C-alpha positions as CSV (number, residue, x, y, z in Angstrom):
1,X,-39.6,-105.3,-23.6
2,X,-40.7,-101.8,-24.3
3,X,-43.6,-102.2,-22.0
4,X,-41.2,-103.0,-19.1
5,X,-39.1,-100.0,-19.8
6,X,-42.1,-97.6,-19.9
7,X,-44.0,-99.1,-17.0
8,X,-42.6,-96.8,-14.3
9,X,-43.7,-93.8,-16.2
10,X,-47.3,-94.9,-16.0
11,X,-47.4,-94.6,-12.2
12,X,-48.5,-91.4,-10.6
13,X,-45.8,-91.7,-7.9
14,X,-43.1,-91.4,-10.5
15,X,-44.5,-88.0,-11.6
16,X,-44.9,-86.7,-8.0
17,X,-41.3,-87.7,-7.3
18,X,-40.1,-86.0,-10.5
19,X,-42.1,-82.9,-9.6
20,X,-40.4,-82.9,-6.2
21,X,-37.0,-83.2,-7.8
22,X,-37.7,-80.4,-10.3
23,X,-39.0,-78.0,-7.6
24,X,-36.1,-78.9,-5.3
25,X,-33.6,-76.8,-7.3
26,X,-35.8,-73.7,-6.8
27,X,-36.5,-74.3,-3.2
28,X,-32.9,-75.2,-2.4
29,X,-31.6,-72.1,-4.2
30,X,-34.0,-69.7,-2.4
31,X,-33.5,-71.4,1.0
32,X,-29.7,-71.3,0.6
33,X,-29.4,-67.7,-0.5
34,X,-31.8,-66.3,2.0
35,X,-30.4,-68.1,5.0
36,X,-26.8,-67.6,4.2
37,X,-27.5,-63.9,3.5
38,X,-29.2,-63.4,6.9
39,X,-26.5,-65.4,8.6
40,X,-23.7,-63.3,7.1
41,X,-25.6,-60.1,7.9
42,X,-26.2,-61.1,11.5
43,X,-22.5,-62.0,11.9
44,X,-21.5,-58.8,10.3
45,X,-23.7,-56.8,12.6
46,X,-22.4,-58.5,15.6
47,X,-20.1,-55.6,16.1
48,X,-23.2,-53.5,16.8
49,X,-24.9,-56.1,19.0
50,X,-28.3,-54.4,19.2
51,X,-28.6,-54.4,15.4
52,X,-27.6,-58.0,15.1
53,X,-30.4,-59.2,17.4
54,X,-33.4,-58.4,15.1
55,X,-31.5,-59.9,12.1
56,X,-30.7,-63.0,14.0
57,X,-34.4,-63.3,15.1
58,X,-35.4,-62.9,11.5
59,X,-33.0,-65.7,10.6
60,X,-34.5,-68.0,13.1
61,X,-38.1,-67.2,12.0
62,X,-37.2,-67.6,8.3
63,X,-35.4,-70.9,8.9
64,X,-38.5,-72.3,10.7
65,X,-40.7,-71.1,7.9
66,X,-38.5,-72.9,5.3
67,X,-38.5,-76.0,7.4
68,X,-42.3,-76.0,7.6
69,X,-42.4,-75.4,3.8
70,X,-40.2,-78.4,3.2
71,X,-42.2,-80.6,5.5
72,X,-45.4,-79.6,3.8
73,X,-43.9,-80.1,0.3
74,X,-42.7,-83.6,1.3
75,X,-46.2,-84.4,2.6
76,X,-47.9,-83.1,-0.5
77,X,-45.7,-84.5,-3.2
78,X,-44.2,-87.7,-1.7
79,X,-46.7,-88.6,1.0
80,X,-44.0,-88.4,3.7
81,X,-45.4,-86.9,7.0
82,X,-42.5,-85.6,9.1
83,X,-43.4,-84.3,12.6
84,X,-42.0,-80.9,13.7
85,X,-38.6,-81.8,15.4
86,X,-38.5,-78.5,17.4
87,X,-40.4,-78.5,20.7
88,X,-42.6,-75.4,21.4
89,X,-40.9,-72.5,23.0
90,X,-41.5,-72.4,26.8
91,X,-39.8,-69.3,28.0
92,X,-41.9,-66.1,28.6
93,X,-39.2,-63.5,27.8
94,X,-38.3,-62.8,24.2
95,X,-34.6,-63.0,24.9
96,X,-34.9,-66.5,26.3
97,X,-37.1,-67.6,23.4
98,X,-34.5,-66.3,21.0
99,X,-31.8,-68.4,22.8
100,X,-34.1,-71.4,22.8
101,X,-34.6,-71.0,19.1
102,X,-30.8,-70.6,18.5
103,X,-30.0,-73.8,20.5
104,X,-32.5,-75.8,18.5
105,X,-30.6,-78.3,16.4
106,X,-33.3,-78.2,13.6
107,X,-33.5,-74.5,12.9
108,X,-30.6,-73.0,11.1
109,X,-28.2,-75.9,10.4
110,X,-30.7,-77.6,8.1
111,X,-31.1,-74.6,5.8
112,X,-27.3,-73.8,5.9
113,X,-26.5,-77.3,4.9
114,X,-28.8,-77.1,1.9
115,X,-27.1,-76.6,-1.4
116,X,-28.7,-74.6,-4.3
117,X,-29.2,-77.8,-6.2
118,X,-31.0,-79.4,-3.2
119,X,-30.1,-82.2,-1.0
120,X,-27.4,-82.6,1.5
121,X,-23.7,-81.9,1.1
C-alpha cells in the first residue's frame, strides 16, 4: 500500500512538474508586476502622446520577452514545445511595426491575464 502511495514521487516527471509549479509563483509575480506597471505608465503618459510611445514599445518588447521565457520554461521543465503564435513583423516603418505588435493577440493580453500566483484567472 505504501509503495503505491510513494510511487509517483519516484518518477522524474513529478519533480519537473513540481519545479515548474514552484517557479511559477516567481515568474507570475514578476510578469504581472512589470507588465501592469508598464501598461499603467503608458496609459498615464497618453496625455503626452510622444512620451507614451516609447513606454508602449517597451511594453510590447517586454511582453514578447516574457512570452518567450514562458515557452522556453515549458519546453525545459515539462517537455511541451509551443510554437511562437505571433507572426514576424512585416512592415518596414517603426510606427507600423508598433501597431502590428499592438494588434497581436498574443503579446500583452497574455501577461496582463497572469496572476502573481501563476495561471489563468
